[in-house]
C-alpha positions as CSV (number, residue, x, y, z in Angstrom):
1,M,0.0,0.0,0.0
2,R,1.6,3.2,-1.1
3,D,-1.5,5.5,-0.7
4,P,-1.4,7.3,2.6
5,V,-5.2,7.4,2.8
6,E,-5.3,3.6,2.6
7,I,-2.6,3.2,5.2
8,L,-4.6,5.5,7.6
9,S,-7.8,3.6,6.8
10,V,-6.1,0.3,7.8
11,G,-4.8,1.9,10.9
12,G,-8.3,3.0,11.8
13,V,-9.6,-0.5,11.4
14,V,-6.8,-1.9,13.6
15,T,-7.3,0.7,16.3
16,T,-11.1,0.3,16.3
17,V,-10.7,-3.5,16.9
18,H,-7.7,-3.2,19.2
19,T,-9.0,-0.7,21.7
20,P,-12.0,-2.6,23.2
21,V,-9.9,-5.8,23.3
22,V,-7.1,-4.0,25.3
23,V,-9.6,-2.5,27.7
24,F,-11.4,-5.7,28.5
25,L,-8.2,-7.8,28.6
26,T,-6.7,-5.3,31.0
27,L,-9.8,-5.4,33.1
28,Y,-9.8,-9.2,33.1
29,L,-6.1,-9.4,34.0
30,N,-6.4,-6.8,36.8
31,R,-9.3,-8.8,38.4
32,K,-7.8,-12.3,37.9
33,Q,-4.0,-12.0,38.1
34,L,-3.3,-9.2,40.6
35,P,-3.4,-9.9,44.3
36,E,-6.4,-8.5,46.0
37,S,-4.5,-5.7,47.7
38,L,-3.2,-4.4,44.3
39,Q,-6.5,-4.7,42.3
40,P,-8.1,-1.4,41.2
41,G,-11.0,-0.2,43.2
42,W,-14.7,0.0,42.3
43,F,-14.4,3.5,40.8
44,S,-11.7,2.3,38.4
45,L,-13.6,-0.9,37.6
46,I,-16.8,1.0,36.7
47,F,-15.0,3.4,34.4
48,M,-13.0,0.6,32.7
49,I,-16.3,-1.2,32.0
50,L,-17.9,2.1,30.7
51,S,-14.9,2.9,28.5
52,G,-14.9,-0.7,27.1
53,L,-18.6,-0.4,26.3
54,F,-18.1,3.0,24.7
55,F,-15.3,1.8,22.5
56,T,-17.2,-1.4,21.6
57,G,-20.2,0.7,20.6
58,F,-17.8,3.0,18.6
59,A,-16.3,0.0,16.8
60,I,-19.8,-1.3,15.9
61,L,-20.8,2.1,14.5
62,Y,-17.5,2.3,12.6
63,F,-17.9,-1.1,10.9
64,L,-21.6,-0.4,10.1
65,D,-20.4,2.8,8.4
66,L,-17.5,1.1,6.7
67,F,-19.8,-1.5,5.2
68,G,-22.3,1.1,4.0
69,M,-25.1,0.3,6.5
70,D,-27.2,3.1,7.7
71,F,-27.8,3.5,11.4
């Protein structure tokens, strides 16, 4: 790919898929792998879940638009 617009488009797809995965895997690892004394509190847990849901919703809207579906 030599066209900069195509490269940025591919980067957008990768980022859109990558961000919710990173958020939820980080949340999972924090809750399962860290000792209880080092785990994030409820405030952090709630905002991690909210951010994961936001980025998942954003990814769904992005792919609907990418495939030409109206929402």
